C-alpha positions in Angstrom: 0.0 -0.1 -0.1 1.2 3.1 -1.2 1.8 6.2 1.7 -0.2 9.0 1.3 0.6 12.2 2.2 -1.7 15.3 3.5 -1.1 18.6 3.9 -1.6 20.4 7.0 -4.7 21.7 5.3 -5.9 18.4 4.3 -5.6 16.9 7.1 -7.4 19.3 9.7 -10.1 19.0 7.1 -10.4 15.1 7.1 -10.6 15.4 10.9 -13.5 17.2 11.0 -14.9 15.4 8.2 -14.5 12.5 10.6 -15.7 14.3 13.6 -19.0 15.4 11.3 -19.8 11.4 10.8 -19.1 10.1 14.1 -21.8 13.2 15.9 -24.3 12.0 13.0 -23.9 8.1 13.9 -24.1 9.4 17.4 -27.1 11.5 17.5 -29.0 8.2 15.4 -27.9 5.4 18.0 -30.8 4.4 20.1 -30.5 4.1 23.7 -32.3 1.0 25.4 -34.9 2.9 26.8 -36.0 4.0 24.2 -37.0 0.4 22.4 -40.9 0.1 23.7 -42.7 -3.0 23.0 -46.2 -3.5 23.6 -48.4 -6.6 24.5 -48.4 -8.2 21.0 -44.6 -7.7 20.5 -43.6 -9.3 23.7 -46.1 -12.3 23.4 -44.6 -13.1 20.0 -40.9 -12.3 20.8 -41.4 -14.1 24.3 -43.6 -16.5 22.3 -45.9 -17.0 25.6 -49.6 -16.9 25.5 -51.0 -13.3 26.5 -52.6 -15.0 29.7 -48.8 -15.6 30.7 -48.1 -12.0 30.2 -51.2 -10.9 31.9 -49.9 -13.1 34.9 -46.7 -12.1 35.2 -47.6 -8.3 35.3 -50.1 -9.2 38.0 -47.3 -11.2 40.0 -45.4 -8.2 40.1 -42.7 -10.2 37.8 -42.6 -7.8 34.9 -42.9 -4.1 35.2 -44.7 -1.9 32.5 -46.3 1.1 31.9 -49.6 1.8 31.3 -51.4 4.5 29.5 -55.5 4.4 29.7 -55.4 0.4 28.7 -52.8 0.3 26.3 -49.5 -1.2 28.2 -45.8 -0.6 26.9 -42.7 -2.6 28.1 -39.0 -1.1 27.7 -36.0 -3.2 26.7 -35.0 -2.4 29.9 -38.0 -4.0 32.0 -37.3 -7.2 29.9 -33.9 -7.2 30.0 -34.3 -7.5 34.1 -37.0 -9.5 34.2 -34.5 -12.5 32.1 -32.2 -11.2 34.5 -34.0 -11.8 37.8 -35.3 -15.4 36.1 -31.7 -15.9 35.8 -30.6 -19.5 36.5 -27.4 -20.6 35.3 -26.3 -23.9 33.8 -26.0 -27.3 36.3 -23.2 -28.6 34.2 -21.4 -25.8 34.1 -17.4 -26.5 34.6 -15.7 -24.6 37.5 
């Protein structure tokens, strides 16, 4: 691969453009809390029945938000739920 020589101005322009690209990428990244599921999403994702999801909510197993009759779950709610119910393998090597 041949060496490439840049002038100081070309180098500064390149750095400036890379910074602009980095800012655009960072602005478009979705935080974990902005991912939202509704009942239908969670039922499909976890392959469970609606009744099971209702039971988990009633038993306080999974956190949720409710706006009127619509129920929502954040990705963090789901991750916390799965972490609370994590069971390590019985056959783990030590």
